[in-house]
N, C-alpha and C positions, 0 to 999 in steps of 0.2 A: 527648738520648744515650737518656735513658729509654724516649722516643717510638720512636727507631730499634730499640733491643732489643724491645718490645712488637710491632712491626712484624716484626720478624725471625720471632719467636715465632709470630705470627700465621701468617706464611708458612710453616713448618716445620710447624705443627699442620696445615695444610690440605694440606701434601704427605704426611705421614705418614695422614691419614684418606684421601686418596683412593688412598695407595699400598697400604693396607691392602684396600681394597675392590678394586682392579685384581689384587692377588694372589690373594685369595681367589675372586674371580670367574674368572679365568684357571685355578685349581686345579679349581673347579667345572666348567669346561667340559671340561677334560680327563680329570677324571673320570667325565664324561657318556658320552666316545664309547664306553668299553667297555659301559657300560649301555644305550646306545642300540642299539648292536650286538647286543647279549644278546636284548634285546626285539624288536627286529625280526627275528631269525633263531629265535626261540624256544626258546633254548638255555640253559638254567639250569646252571651250573656243579654238579657234584656234590661230595661229602666228598672223594673221592680227587683230584679236580684242585685243591681247596682245599688239601689237604695239601701237594701238590708245590708250589703256589705259596709257601705259608707256609714249608717247607722250605728253599726258593732264597733267600727273601728273608732267614731268618734268618741265613744265610752272608756278603749283600752289604749289606743296608740298615745293620748296624752302621758300615760303612766309609763310608757316604753320608751317614748322620747326622752322622758326626764333621766329615766333610768339609764338610757343608753349614753346620754351626758356624764353621768356619776361615774358609771363604769368605767370611761375611758379617761377621766381625771383620776380615778381611784386606781386603777390597774396598770397605766402606762409607767409611774415611777417605780413600780416594783418588777414588771415584765420587760422593760425595754422597748425600743422601738419596733425592732424586727419581732419581739416576741408579741407586741401587741398587735400588729398587722395578723401574724399567723395564728393567733389564738382567736381574734374575732372571727376569722375566716373558718376555721376548724370547730370552733365553739366549747363547749364544757369547761370552762375557764376555772371557775371557782374549784371545783371538787377535783380537778386533773390537771391540767396546764399550770395555774398557778402555783400549785405545791411542788410540781416538777421543777418547774423554772428557779424557785426559791431556794428549793434543795439544792440544785445543780449550782447555783451561784454562791451557797452559802460553802457549800465542799469545796469549791474552786477560789473561795475566797476573793471575790470578784464584787464590784458594784454594777447594779442595772444600768447606771447613767453613764458607764464607761464603754469604751468599744469591746473590751473582752468580755463585759458582763452581758452586751448584746448579742455578741456572738454564741455565749454559752446558753443563755435564754433561749435563742431561736432552735439551737441543735436540741436541747432538752424539749421543748414544746414539741418540735418536728418528730422528734423520736417517741414521744409519750402518743402522738396522734398514728402514727403508724403501728405502733405495738396495740393502741386500742382497737382500730380497725381491723387488725389482723386476729386479735383474740375474738374481737365480736364473730368475726366471721365464721372462724373455727366454733365458736360456741353454737352460734346459730345451725349450722351444718351438722354438728355431733349430736346436740339436743333438740333438734328438730322434731325426731321421731317420739320424743318422750314429753315434749311440751305440754300438752296437754293434760298428762297424768300427773306431772309436777304443779301445774298452775288449778288444777280442781282438787287437788289432794287435800283432805280436811287436815291433816297434819303437817304439809307444809304451807297451806294457804297464809297461816298467820306471820310466818316468815317473811313471806313476801311484802307485807305492808309494813314491814320495818327496814326494808333495806336502805333506803333513802336515810332515817336517823343515823342507822348504824354506820353508814358510808361517812357523812359529815362528823359524826361523834368520832369515829376512828381518824379522820383526817385534821379535825380541830385539837382533839386531846394533846397532841404532841406540842403544838403551838400554844396551846393554853398553859401547860405546865412550864414551857420553857420561857414565857411572859407573862406569867401572871399577875406582875404589877399593873400591866397594860390592858391586862382582858377580863379581869375577874368584875370590875365596876359595870363595863358595858354589856356585860352577860346578865348581872344582875338587873340593869336597866331594861333589858330586854324582856327578860322574864317577867318583870312588872307588868309590861306593857302585855305580852301575853295571858296575863292572869286577869287584866281589867278588859282586854280586848282579845278574847281566845280564837275568833274568827278571822283574824288580821293575817294577810298572806305574806310568803317569805320575802317576796319582791318590795311590797310596802314596808315591812320592818327593816328593811336594809338600810332605807334613808335615816330614820331616827338611829340605828345602830351605829353606821359612818358617823354621824353627827356626834354622839355620845362617846365613840371611841376618841374623837381628835379633842373634845372639852375635858373628857376626865384625864388625858395624857398631857394635856396643856396644865390642867390644874395642879396634878398631881408633881409635875415638874417643877412650877413654881412653889408649892410647898416644901419641895425637897423630898418627897417621896421617892422620887425617881432622880437620877445624876445622869450625866452624859454617857456614861459608860452602861447604863442600866439596860437588860434587856427586857 
């Protein structure tokens, strides 16, 4: 038992070590792009430009800082350690990485906080990232000659405005039906918020949605609407 615990600890230690290295490396590469452009063009931002940048950051950065903390707390138990590092580097977590990881672990009947679940989650997220990149590359190359015709077509233009709602609806429908006892109350709560505050952004709506989900699940469990085996 102790040997298995030590082995598991060693595995997760390596995951965190390589995860930190990959995250810092990705952040460095992202920050080096504007530096490279600045050096190549020989343009140095002046004080006026920096003041505009800082002024804009002060308005939006606090929201993203809070969102970043909430996402780590919210996603890590479901993605596992390796999956969390990889998904935060590759992005597109909610509508791609998270469903892929959860589906793979459910089919494999493993938990995210186990060594097996962490491996399955990481493989699923890595596969989804590779497949997404390949599909996007093929799509861009194949449809580039027809892109203007598609986007400017009066017949197809309304459809492009519904891509995101259709995507999230398709991804969420399966979970809502499977876990309807847990999902209907938070959905009604967020719909009520949208009725009274129609201009609220999705990122802002996420905070009350997460809190409502936890509160309703706790209350339903306490009153007996949910049991230990409830889905």
